[in-house]
DRENDO-1510 file (C-alpha; in Angstrom, 1 decimal, always signed):
<recs>
REC; n; res; u; v; w
REC; 1; UNK; +11.7; -14.8; -18.0 .
REC; 2; UNK; +9.9; -13.0; -20.2 .
REC; 3; UNK; +12.9; -11.1; -22.5 .
REC; 4; UNK; +13.3; -7.5; -22.2 .
REC; 5; UNK; +12.0; -5.3; -25.7 .
REC; 6; UNK; +13.5; -2.6; -27.0 .
REC; 7; UNK; +12.2; -0.2; -29.7 .
REC; 8; UNK; +14.7; +0.7; -32.6 .
REC; 9; UNK; +13.9; +3.8; -34.6 .
REC; 10; UNK; +15.7; +4.5; -37.7 .
REC; 11; UNK; +14.8; +4.9; -41.1 .
REC; 12; UNK; +17.7; +3.3; -42.5 .
REC; 13; UNK; +16.3; -0.2; -43.0 .
REC; 14; UNK; +19.4; -2.1; -43.3 .
REC; 15; UNK; +21.0; -0.6; -40.7 .
REC; 16; UNK; +18.2; -1.2; -38.2 .
REC; 17; UNK; +17.9; -4.9; -39.2 .
REC; 18; UNK; +21.7; -5.7; -38.6 .
REC; 19; UNK; +21.1; -3.5; -35.0 .
REC; 20; UNK; +18.5; -5.2; -34.1 .
REC; 21; UNK; +20.2; -8.9; -34.8 .
REC; 22; UNK; +23.2; -7.5; -32.6 .
REC; 23; UNK; +20.6; -6.9; -29.9 .
REC; 24; UNK; +18.6; -10.0; -30.1 .
REC; 25; UNK; +21.9; -12.0; -29.8 .
REC; 26; UNK; +22.5; -10.2; -26.3 .
REC; 27; UNK; +19.1; -11.8; -25.2 .
REC; 28; UNK; +16.6; -9.0; -25.7 .
REC; 29; UNK; +14.0; -9.0; -28.0 .
REC; 30; UNK; +13.4; -6.2; -30.4 .
REC; 31; UNK; +10.5; -4.3; -32.8 .
REC; 32; UNK; +11.5; -1.6; -35.4 .
REC; 33; UNK; +10.3; +1.6; -36.8 .
REC; 34; UNK; +11.4; +3.6; -39.9 .
REC; 35; UNK; +9.6; +6.6; -38.7 .
REC; 36; UNK; +8.3; +8.7; -35.2 .
REC; 37; UNK; +4.6; +8.1; -36.5 .
REC; 38; UNK; +5.5; +4.7; -36.6 .
REC; 39; UNK; +7.3; +4.4; -33.5 .
REC; 40; UNK; +4.2; +6.1; -31.9 .
REC; 41; UNK; +2.1; +3.1; -33.0 .
REC; 42; UNK; +4.4; +0.4; -31.7 .
REC; 43; UNK; +4.4; +2.6; -28.1 .
REC; 44; UNK; +0.6; +2.2; -28.4 .
REC; 45; UNK; +1.2; -1.8; -28.2 .
REC; 46; UNK; +3.9; -2.6; -26.4 .
REC; 47; UNK; +5.9; -1.0; -23.3 .
REC; 48; UNK; +9.8; -1.2; -24.4 .
REC; 49; UNK; +12.4; -1.1; -21.7 .
REC; 50; UNK; +14.5; +1.3; -23.7 .
REC; 51; UNK; +14.5; +2.9; -27.0 .
REC; 52; UNK; +17.4; +3.5; -29.5 .
REC; 53; UNK; +16.5; +6.3; -31.5 .
REC; 54; UNK; +18.4; +7.5; -34.6 .
REC; 55; UNK; +18.9; +11.7; -34.1 .
REC; 56; UNK; +17.0; +12.7; -37.3 .
REC; 57; UNK; +14.0; +10.9; -38.5 .
REC; 58; UNK; +11.8; +11.7; -41.6 .
REC; 59; UNK; +9.3; +13.2; -39.7 .
REC; 60; UNK; +11.1; +14.3; -36.4 .
REC; 61; UNK; +14.3; +14.7; -34.7 .
REC; 62; UNK; +15.6; +13.3; -31.2 .
REC; 63; UNK; +15.3; +16.9; -29.6 .
REC; 64; UNK; +11.5; +17.3; -30.0 .
REC; 65; UNK; +11.0; +13.5; -29.2 .
REC; 66; UNK; +12.8; +13.8; -25.9 .
REC; 67; UNK; +10.4; +16.2; -24.8 .
REC; 68; UNK; +7.5; +13.7; -25.2 .
REC; 69; UNK; +9.0; +10.7; -23.8 .
REC; 70; UNK; +12.1; +11.4; -21.8 .
REC; 71; UNK; +10.2; +10.8; -18.6 .
REC; 72; UNK; +8.5; +7.4; -19.7 .
REC; 73; UNK; +11.6; +5.6; -21.4 .
REC; 74; UNK; +15.1; +5.6; -21.4 .
REC; 75; UNK; +16.8; +6.7; -24.8 .
REC; 76; UNK; +19.8; +5.9; -26.4 .
REC; 77; UNK; +20.5; +8.4; -29.2 .
REC; 78; UNK; +22.1; +7.2; -32.4 .
REC; 79; UNK; +24.1; +9.6; -34.5 .
REC; 80; UNK; +26.9; +9.9; -37.1 .
REC; 81; UNK; +30.5; +11.4; -36.1 .
REC; 82; UNK; +29.5; +14.8; -37.5 .
REC; 83; UNK; +26.4; +15.3; -35.1 .
REC; 84; UNK; +28.4; +14.1; -31.8 .
REC; 85; UNK; +27.6; +17.9; -30.2 .
REC; 86; UNK; +23.7; +17.1; -31.1 .
REC; 87; UNK; +23.9; +14.1; -29.4 .
REC; 88; UNK; +25.5; +15.6; -26.4 .
REC; 89; UNK; +22.8; +18.3; -26.1 .
REC; 90; UNK; +20.1; +15.6; -26.5 .
REC; 91; UNK; +21.4; +14.0; -23.5 .
REC; 92; UNK; +21.4; +17.3; -21.8 .
REC; 93; UNK; +17.8; +17.3; -22.9 .
REC; 94; UNK; +17.2; +13.9; -21.3 .
REC; 95; UNK; +18.8; +11.1; -23.6 .
REC; 96; UNK; +20.6; +8.0; -21.4 .
REC; 97; UNK; +23.6; +7.9; -23.7 .
REC; 98; UNK; +24.4; +8.1; -27.1 .
REC; 99; UNK; +26.2; +5.7; -30.1 .
REC; 100; UNK; +27.6; +6.6; -32.9 .
REC; 101; UNK; +27.0; +4.9; -36.5 .
REC; 102; UNK; +28.9; +2.3; -37.6 .
REC; 103; UNK; +28.0; +0.7; -34.0 .
REC; 104; UNK; +30.6; -1.4; -32.4 .
REC; 105; UNK; +28.8; -4.3; -31.3 .
REC; 106; UNK; +30.9; -4.7; -27.4 .
REC; 107; UNK; +30.0; -0.9; -27.3 .
REC; 108; UNK; +26.6; -1.3; -28.1 .
REC; 109; UNK; +26.1; -4.5; -25.3 .
REC; 110; UNK; +27.9; -2.1; -22.5 .
REC; 111; UNK; +25.7; +1.0; -23.5 .
REC; 112; UNK; +22.6; -1.0; -23.6 .
REC; 113; UNK; +22.8; -3.0; -20.2 .
REC; 114; UNK; +24.4; +0.0; -18.5 .
REC; 115; UNK; +21.4; +2.4; -19.6 .
REC; 116; UNK; +18.9; -0.7; -18.4 .
REC; 117; UNK; +21.0; -1.0; -15.2 .
REC; 118; UNK; +21.0; +2.7; -14.3 .
REC; 119; UNK; +16.8; +3.1; -15.2 .
REC; 120; UNK; +16.3; +0.2; -12.8 .
REC; 121; UNK; +18.3; +1.9; -10.0 .
REC; 122; UNK; +16.4; +5.0; -10.2 .
REC; 123; UNK; +13.1; +3.4; -10.6 .
REC; 124; UNK; +14.3; +1.4; -7.6 .
REC; 125; UNK; +15.2; +4.2; -5.5 .
REC; 126; UNK; +12.2; +6.7; -6.3 .
REC; 127; UNK; +10.1; +3.6; -5.5 .
REC; 128; UNK; +11.9; +3.3; -1.8 .
REC; 129; UNK; +11.8; +7.0; -1.1 .
REC; 130; UNK; +8.0; +6.6; -1.5 .
REC; 131; UNK; +7.8; +3.8; +0.7 .
REC; 132; UNK; +10.3; +5.0; +3.8 .
REC; 133; UNK; +7.8; +8.0; +3.6 .
REC; 134; UNK; +4.9; +6.0; +4.7 .
REC; 135; UNK; +4.7; +4.0; +7.8 .
REC; 136; UNK; +5.9; +0.9; +7.9 .
REC; 137; UNK; +4.5; -1.9; +10.7 .
REC; 138; UNK; +7.1; -3.3; +13.4 .
REC; 139; UNK; +7.7; -6.7; +14.4 .
REC; 140; UNK; +4.9; -9.0; +15.6 .
REC; 141; UNK; +5.0; -9.2; +19.2 .
REC; 142; UNK; +2.5; -12.2; +20.9 .
REC; 143; UNK; +2.8; -14.7; +23.5 .
REC; 144; UNK; -0.8; -16.6; +22.7 .
REC; 145; UNK; -0.9; -19.9; +21.0 .
REC; 146; UNK; -3.5; -18.1; +18.4 .
REC; 147; UNK; -0.5; -16.2; +17.3 .
REC; 148; UNK; +1.7; -19.0; +17.4 .
REC; 149; UNK; -0.6; -20.8; +14.9 .
REC; 150; UNK; -0.4; -17.5; +13.2 .
REC; 151; UNK; +2.9; -17.5; +13.1 .
REC; 152; UNK; +3.1; -20.8; +11.6 .
REC; 153; UNK; +0.9; -20.0; +8.7 .
REC; 154; UNK; +3.0; -17.3; +8.0 .
REC; 155; UNK; +5.8; -19.7; +8.0 .
REC; 156; UNK; +4.3; -21.8; +5.7 .
REC; 157; UNK; +2.9; -19.7; +3.3 .
REC; 158; UNK; +5.7; -17.0; +3.3 .
REC; 159; UNK; +8.1; -19.0; +0.4 .
REC; 160; UNK; +5.0; -19.8; -2.0 .
REC; 161; UNK; +3.8; -17.1; -4.4 .
REC; 162; UNK; +0.2; -18.5; -3.3 .
REC; 163; UNK; -2.2; -15.8; -3.0 .
REC; 164; UNK; -3.3; -15.0; +0.5 .
REC; 165; UNK; -6.5; -13.7; +2.4 .
REC; 166; UNK; -6.0; -11.9; +5.5 .
REC; 167; UNK; -8.9; -12.0; +7.7 .
REC; 168; UNK; -9.4; -10.0; +11.1 .
REC; 169; UNK; -11.1; -7.3; +12.9 .
REC; 170; UNK; -9.7; -3.2; +12.6 .
REC; 171; UNK; -6.7; -3.2; +14.5 .
REC; 172; UNK; -5.6; -6.5; +14.9 .
REC; 173; UNK; -2.2; -6.1; +12.5 .
REC; 174; UNK; -3.4; -7.4; +8.9 .
REC; 175; UNK; -0.9; -5.3; +7.5 .
REC; 176; UNK; +1.8; -6.9; +9.9 .
REC; 177; UNK; +1.0; -9.9; +8.6 .
REC; 178; UNK; +1.4; -9.4; +5.2 .
REC; 179; UNK; +4.6; -7.8; +6.2 .
REC; 180; UNK; +5.7; -11.0; +7.8 .
REC; 181; UNK; +4.6; -13.2; +4.7 .
REC; 182; UNK; +6.6; -10.8; +2.1 .
REC; 183; UNK; +9.6; -11.0; +4.2 .
REC; 184; UNK; +9.8; -14.9; +4.1 .
REC; 185; UNK; +9.5; -15.1; +0.7 .
REC; 186; UNK; +11.9; -14.8; -2.4 .
REC; 187; UNK; +10.7; -11.4; -3.1 .
REC; 188; UNK; +11.8; -9.9; +0.2 .
REC; 189; UNK; +14.7; -8.4; -1.2 .
REC; 190; UNK; +12.2; -5.3; -2.6 .
REC; 191; UNK; +9.6; -3.7; -0.4 .
REC; 192; UNK; +6.3; -4.9; +0.1 .
REC; 193; UNK; +3.9; -2.5; -1.8 .
REC; 194; UNK; +0.6; -1.5; +0.1 .
REC; 195; UNK; -2.7; +0.0; -1.0 .
REC; 196; UNK; -5.8; +0.7; +1.0 .
REC; 197; UNK; -8.9; -0.4; -0.7 .
REC; 198; UNK; -11.1; +2.0; +1.5 .
REC; 199; UNK; -8.5; +4.8; +1.0 .
REC; 200; UNK; -9.6; +6.3; -2.1 .
REC; 201; UNK; -12.9; +7.4; -4.5 .
REC; 202; UNK; -12.8; +4.2; -7.2 .
REC; 203; UNK; -11.5; +6.1; -10.0 .
REC; 204; UNK; -8.2; +7.3; -7.9 .
REC; 205; UNK; -7.9; +3.7; -6.6 .
REC; 206; UNK; -7.9; +2.5; -10.1 .
REC; 207; UNK; -5.6; +4.6; -11.4 .
REC; 208; UNK; -3.3; +4.1; -8.0 .
REC; 209; UNK; -3.6; +0.0; -9.1 .
REC; 210; UNK; -3.3; +0.1; -12.6 .
REC; 211; UNK; -1.9; +3.4; -13.5 .
REC; 212; UNK; -3.1; +5.6; -16.1 .
REC; 213; UNK; -1.8; +7.2; -19.8 .
REC; 214; UNK; -1.5; +10.8; -20.6 .
REC; 215; UNK; -5.0; +12.6; -20.9 .
REC; 216; UNK; -7.1; +9.6; -19.3 .
REC; 217; UNK; -9.0; +11.9; -17.1 .
REC; 218; UNK; -8.8; +15.8; -16.3 .
REC; 219; UNK; -5.7; +16.2; -14.5 .
REC; 220; UNK; -3.7; +13.4; -15.9 .
REC; 221; UNK; -1.1; +15.8; -17.8 .
REC; 222; UNK; +2.1; +12.4; -17.6 .
REC; 223; UNK; +2.0; +8.6; -17.9 .
REC; 224; UNK; +1.8; +7.2; -14.5 .
REC; 225; UNK; +2.7; +3.8; -13.6 .
REC; 226; UNK; +0.5; +1.9; -11.2 .
REC; 227; UNK; +1.6; +0.2; -8.0 .
REC; 228; UNK; +0.6; -3.3; -9.6 .
REC; 229; UNK; +3.7; -2.5; -12.0 .
REC; 230; UNK; +5.9; -0.8; -8.9 .
REC; 231; UNK; +5.4; -4.5; -7.3 .
REC; 232; UNK; +6.9; -6.4; -10.1 .
REC; 233; UNK; +9.1; -9.0; -8.7 .
REC; 234; UNK; +7.7; -8.0; -5.1 .
REC; 235; UNK; +4.4; -8.5; -3.3 .
REC; 236; UNK; +1.2; -6.1; -3.6 .
REC; 237; UNK; -0.9; -5.7; -0.4 .
REC; 238; UNK; -4.2; -4.8; -1.3 .
REC; 239; UNK; -6.1; -3.9; +2.6 .
REC; 240; UNK; -9.8; -3.8; +2.9 .
REC; 241; UNK; -10.3; -5.8; -0.3 .
REC; 242; UNK; -14.2; -6.0; +0.4 .
REC; 243; UNK; -14.7; -2.2; -0.1 .
REC; 244; UNK; -13.6; -2.4; -3.3 .
REC; 245; UNK; -16.2; -2.0; -6.8 .
REC; 246; UNK; -17.4; -4.6; -8.8 .
REC; 247; UNK; -15.4; -2.8; -12.1 .
REC; 248; UNK; -12.1; -3.3; -10.2 .
REC; 249; UNK; -13.2; -6.4; -8.9 .
REC; 250; UNK; -13.3; -7.7; -12.5 .
REC; 251; UNK; -9.9; -6.2; -13.3 .
REC; 252; UNK; -8.3; -7.6; -10.3 .
REC; 253; UNK; -9.6; -11.0; -11.3 .
REC; 254; UNK; -8.0; -10.5; -14.7 .
REC; 255; UNK; -4.4; -10.1; -13.3 .
REC; 256; UNK; -5.0; -12.7; -11.0 .
REC; 257; UNK; -5.8; -15.2; -13.6 .
REC; 258; UNK; -3.7; -14.0; -16.6 .
REC; 259; UNK; -1.0; -11.5; -15.0 .
REC; 260; UNK; -2.0; -8.8; -17.5 .
REC; 261; UNK; -3.6; -5.3; -17.2 .
REC; 262; UNK; -4.1; -1.9; -19.0 .
REC; 263; UNK; -3.6; +1.0; -17.3 .
REC; 264; UNK; -6.5; +3.6; -17.0 .
REC; 265; UNK; -7.1; +5.2; -20.7 .
REC; 266; UNK; -4.6; +2.7; -22.3 .
REC; 267; UNK; -4.6; -0.2; -25.0 .
REC; 268; UNK; -1.5; -1.6; -24.3 .
REC; 269; UNK; -1.5; -5.1; -22.4 .
REC; 270; UNK; +0.8; -4.8; -19.6 .
REC; 271; UNK; +1.8; -7.7; -17.5 .
REC; 272; UNK; +3.4; -8.2; -13.6 .
REC; 273; UNK; +4.2; -10.7; -11.3 .
REC; 274; UNK; +3.6; -9.1; -8.3 .
REC; 275; UNK; +2.0; -11.7; -5.9 .
REC; 276; UNK; -1.0; -11.0; -4.5 .
REC; 277; UNK; -2.0; -10.5; -0.5 .
REC; 278; UNK; -5.2; -9.2; +0.6 .
REC; 279; UNK; -7.0; -8.4; +3.8 .
REC; 280; UNK; -10.5; -7.3; +5.1 .
REC; 281; UNK; -12.4; -6.8; +8.1 .
REC; 282; UNK; -15.5; -7.8; +6.4 .
REC; 283; UNK; -17.1; -11.1; +5.9 .
REC; 284; UNK; -16.5; -11.5; +1.8 .
REC; 285; UNK; -17.5; -15.4; +1.9 .
REC; 286; UNK; -21.0; -13.9; +2.9 .
REC; 287; UNK; -20.5; -10.7; +0.7 .
REC; 288; UNK; -19.6; -13.5; -2.1 .
REC; 289; UNK; -22.7; -15.6; -2.1 .
REC; 290; UNK; -25.0; -12.5; -1.2 .
REC; 291; UNK; -23.6; -11.1; -5.0 .
REC; 292; UNK; -22.0; -8.0; -3.5 .
REC; 293; UNK; -18.5; -9.4; -3.9 .
REC; 294; UNK; -17.8; -11.6; -7.1 .
REC; 295; UNK; -17.4; -15.1; -6.1 .
REC; 296; UNK; -15.1; -16.0; -9.0 .
REC; 297; UNK; -12.6; -13.3; -7.1 .
REC; 298; UNK; -13.0; -14.2; -4.0 .
REC; 299; UNK; -12.2; -18.3; -4.5 .
REC; 300; UNK; -8.8; -16.9; -6.3 .
REC; 301; UNK; -8.3; -14.5; -3.3 .
REC; 302; UNK; -8.9; -17.2; -0.8 .
REC; 303; UNK; -6.6; -19.9; -1.6 .
REC; 304; UNK; -4.7; -19.4; +1.8 .
REC; 305; UNK; -6.7; -17.7; +4.6 .
REC; 306; UNK; -5.1; -16.7; +7.3 .
REC; 307; UNK; -7.4; -15.2; +10.2 .
REC; 308; UNK; -6.3; -12.9; +13.1 .
REC; 309; UNK; -8.1; -13.6; +16.3 .
REC; 310; UNK; -9.1; -10.2; +18.1 .
REC; 311; UNK; -7.3; -9.1; +21.1 .
REC; 312; UNK; -9.8; -9.7; +23.5 .
REC; 313; UNK; -9.5; -13.5; +22.5 .
REC; 314; UNK; -5.8; -14.0; +23.5 .
REC; 315; UNK; -5.5; -11.6; +26.4 .
REC; 316; UNK; -1.9; -13.0; +26.7 .
REC; 317; UNK; -0.7; -10.9; +24.2 .
REC; 318; UNK; -1.8; -7.5; +26.1 .
REC; 319; UNK; +1.2; -7.3; +28.5 .
REC; 320; UNK; +3.9; -8.2; +26.1 .
REC; 321; UNK; +2.5; -5.6; +23.4 .
REC; 322; UNK; +1.8; -2.5; +26.2 .
REC; 323; UNK; +5.6; -3.4; +26.9 .
REC; 324; UNK; +6.3; -3.0; +23.6 .
REC; 325; UNK; +4.4; -0.3; +23.1 .
REC; 326; UNK; +6.1; +1.7; +26.0 .
REC; 327; UNK; +9.7; +0.8; +24.8 .
REC; 328; UNK; +9.0; +1.9; +21.5 .
REC; 329; UNK; +7.5; +5.1; +22.4 .
REC; 330; UNK; +9.9; +6.3; +25.3 .
REC; 331; UNK; +13.5; +5.9; +23.8 .
REC; 332; UNK; +14.8; +8.8; +24.6 .
REC; 333; UNK; +13.2; +8.9; +28.4 .
REC; 334; UNK; +12.6; +5.1; +29.5 .
REC; 335; UNK; +9.3; +4.8; +31.7 .
REC; 336; UNK; +7.6; +2.2; +33.6 .
REC; 337; UNK; +3.9; +1.1; +34.1 .
REC; 338; UNK; +2.3; +0.6; +37.5 .
REC; 339; UNK; +0.5; -3.0; +38.2 .
REC; 340; UNK; -2.8; -1.4; +38.7 .
REC; 341; UNK; -2.6; +0.2; +34.9 .
REC; 342; UNK; -1.6; -3.0; +33.9 .
REC; 343; UNK; -4.6; -5.0; +35.3 .
REC; 344; UNK; -6.6; -2.3; +33.5 .
REC; 345; UNK; -5.0; -2.9; +30.4 .
REC; 346; UNK; -5.9; -6.6; +31.0 .
REC; 347; UNK; -9.3; -6.4; +31.9 .
REC; 348; UNK; -10.5; -4.0; +29.2 .
REC; 349; UNK; -12.1; -5.6; +25.7 .
REC; 350; UNK; -10.1; -3.4; +22.9 .
REC; 351; UNK; -12.7; -3.3; +20.5 .
REC; 352; UNK; -10.1; -1.4; +18.5 .
REC; 353; UNK; -7.7; -4.2; +18.6 .
REC; 354; UNK; -3.7; -3.8; +18.9 .
REC; 355; UNK; -4.3; -0.1; +17.1 .
REC; 356; UNK; -6.1; +1.5; +20.3 .
REC; 357; UNK; -3.8; -0.7; +22.6 .
REC; 358; UNK; -0.9; +1.6; +21.0 .
REC; 359; UNK; -3.3; +4.8; +21.1 .
REC; 360; UNK; -4.0; +4.4; +24.5 .
REC; 361; UNK; -0.3; +3.5; +25.4 .
REC; 362; UNK; +0.9; +6.9; +23.6 .
REC; 363; UNK; -1.4; +9.0; +25.4 .
REC; 364; UNK; -0.7; +7.5; +28.4 .
REC; 365; UNK; +2.8; +8.7; +28.1 .
REC; 366; UNK; +1.8; +11.9; +27.0 .
REC; 367; UNK; -0.2; +12.6; +29.9 .
REC; 368; UNK; +2.5; +10.9; +32.6 .
REC; 369; UNK; +5.2; +13.0; +31.3 .
REC; 370; UNK; +8.5; +11.8; +30.2 .
REC; 371; UNK; +10.2; +9.8; +32.8 .
REC; 372; UNK; +7.3; +9.4; +34.9 .
REC; 373; UNK; +5.5; +5.8; +35.4 .
REC; 374; UNK; +2.1; +5.1; +33.6 .
REC; 375; UNK; -0.6; +4.9; +36.2 .
REC; 376; UNK; -4.2; +4.3; +36.3 .
REC; 377; UNK; -5.2; +8.1; +36.0 .
REC; 378; UNK; -3.1; +8.1; +32.7 .
REC; 379; UNK; -5.6; +5.4; +30.9 .
REC; 380; UNK; -8.6; +6.9; +29.3 .
REC; 381; UNK; -10.6; +4.0; +28.5 .
REC; 382; UNK; -13.4; +2.2; +30.6 .
REC; 383; UNK; -12.0; -1.0; +31.7 .
REC; 384; UNK; -14.3; -4.1; +31.9 .
REC; 385; UNK; -13.8; -5.3; +35.4 .
REC; 386; UNK; -13.7; -2.3; +36.8 .
REC; 387; UNK; -16.1; -0.1; +35.0 .
REC; 388; UNK; -18.4; -2.7; +33.8 .
REC; 389; UNK; -19.3; -3.6; +30.4 .
REC; 390; UNK; -21.2; -0.5; +28.3 .
REC; 391; UNK; -23.9; -2.2; +26.4 .
REC; 392; UNK; -25.8; -0.3; +24.3 .
REC; 393; UNK; -29.5; -1.4; +23.0 .
REC; 394; UNK; -31.8; +0.0; +20.7 .
REC; 395; UNK; -35.0; -1.6; +19.0 .
REC; 396; UNK; -33.7; -0.4; +15.8 .
REC; 397; UNK; -30.4; +0.7; +14.0 .
REC; 398; UNK; -29.6; +3.9; +15.7 .
REC; 399; UNK; -27.8; +6.9; +14.0 .
REC; 400; UNK; -25.1; +8.2; +15.5 .
REC; 401; UNK; -26.6; +11.0; +17.8 .
REC; 402; UNK; -28.7; +8.4; +19.5 .
REC; 403; UNK; -25.4; +6.4; +19.8 .
REC; 404; UNK; -23.7; +9.0; +21.4 .
REC; 405; UNK; -26.9; +10.3; +23.6 .
REC; 406; UNK; -27.0; +6.7; +25.0 .
REC; 407; UNK; -23.3; +6.1; +25.6 .
REC; 408; UNK; -23.1; +9.7; +27.6 .
REC; 409; UNK; -26.1; +8.7; +29.7 .
REC; 410; UNK; -24.6; +5.5; +30.8 .
REC; 411; UNK; -21.4; +6.7; +31.3 .
REC; 412; UNK; -22.9; +9.5; +33.5 .
REC; 413; UNK; -25.2; +7.5; +35.3 .
REC; 414; UNK; -21.9; +5.1; +36.5 .
REC; 415; UNK; -20.2; +8.2; +38.1 .
REC; 416; UNK; -23.4; +9.7; +39.8 .
REC; 417; UNK; -23.9; +12.5; +37.5 .
REC; 418; UNK; -20.2; +13.7; +38.2 .
REC; 419; UNK; -19.2; +16.0; +35.3 .
REC; 420; UNK; -15.9; +16.0; +36.2 .
REC; 421; UNK; -15.1; +11.9; +36.4 .
REC; 422; UNK; -17.2; +11.5; +33.0 .
REC; 423; UNK; -15.2; +14.0; +31.2 .
REC; 424; UNK; -12.0; +12.3; +32.3 .
REC; 425; UNK; -13.2; +8.9; +31.2 .
REC; 426; UNK; -14.6; +10.6; +27.5 .
REC; 427; UNK; -11.3; +12.1; +27.7 .
REC; 428; UNK; -13.2; +15.5; +26.8 .
REC; 429; UNK; -13.1; +18.6; +28.4 .
REC; 430; UNK; -16.0; +19.3; +30.9 .
REC; 431; UNK; -17.3; +22.5; +28.9 .
REC; 432; UNK; -17.9; +19.9; +26.1 .
REC; 433; UNK; -19.6; +17.6; +28.6 .
REC; 434; UNK; -21.9; +20.8; +29.6 .
REC; 435; UNK; -22.8; +21.3; +25.8 .
REC; 436; UNK; -23.6; +17.5; +25.4 .
REC; 437; UNK; -26.0; +17.7; +28.6 .
REC; 438; UNK; -28.0; +20.5; +27.3 .
REC; 439; UNK; -27.8; +19.1; +24.2 .
REC; 440; UNK; -29.4; +16.2; +24.7 .
REC; 441; UNK; -31.9; +18.1; +27.7 .
REC; 442; UNK; -30.6; +15.9; +30.6 .
REC; 443; UNK; -31.2; +16.7; +34.4 .
REC; 444; UNK; -29.4; +16.0; +37.6 .
REC; 445; UNK; -32.6; +13.5; +38.4 .
REC; 446; UNK; -31.7; +11.5; +35.7 .
REC; 447; UNK; -28.2; +10.5; +37.3 .
REC; 448; UNK; -29.6; +10.4; +40.9 .
REC; 449; UNK; -27.7; +13.3; +41.9 .
</recs>
């Protein structure tokens, strides 16, 4: 494991050299600086785990320096006996601790290790609070052989550090599979770190992933660590990897090849041992052949591929998933589901997969009211075997209005132009149906009524 580095800032070169030897004997590496200007040069090149800082330097003092770095590094102040009140004041200003000169070797080691442990705990707590604020996927629920195969692949690759690529349509549960991989790894004591490649503009995504230095762009008023740093010792889950731009693709490739990166606007080369798990609903193999996704990055990402089948290809999972969501969403007022409603669920193709199924169950529970069973009238989709498949055909790529117009026409035709039934099926108001009919110029004759 790479040694942690401490930066010693003291203009007494003899004392600094002795202090560095003592710290290195504890298993750390060190760098020295005789002034704050020299220390700033060092900080532009390396990322120390802590700074030991003389209270008074030729070109600055601890009080002024703490205002610049207290949010970036833990700082231990060095002071003489006569200036202990100044050291206590420095702690109020953000220093982690102080040592008096000459330094006792046992006190030095105790202080350094305590300060580093406290900093790590504080960083972990901050990270965990952030993670708990986001939605964490629940357990995998299935009965199908297809998902048993997926589970076997998770069990096989989880304990390794191999990069994994998860493929599957939107809503199939790719993040849940990533979470399962992480929980079967030696990294499971730390939280999975997720980031969505399609959720942010490219420059914001780059800042989130790699972090940024102060002044890197307008509004960057302080240094920010990226998620790839937060994921050190853990797993970084990059969702929708097929949507990231070419510049970030190149930087991600460098991380995979060298475990190194730079923050946005920074010159320091940093490292992270984060395991990389990615996912996409796009055909990035075809994209790599077509030149829209780096082929060298694709080959790095696809060392181990897990493909999640869509829900329509594993219908035996629909009932256990539906009952799981029903129990999950009605803990305070348990409810049931009628046989007819379950039959409708099993007949539907679920283009939105597991996510759509959960949303349908949640909406049905609301419509049924607490404690009442979910029935057919509470389900807001068109089942394949009861209403027939809706097939939209166009001579060329349609725009959204053309899709909406054709879909509305077909649904109204199926219900003989009945606006009330059509509104119920589409989950919109009858007034909205009238507006759409007027918008697209439909007449009663179109629907045979």
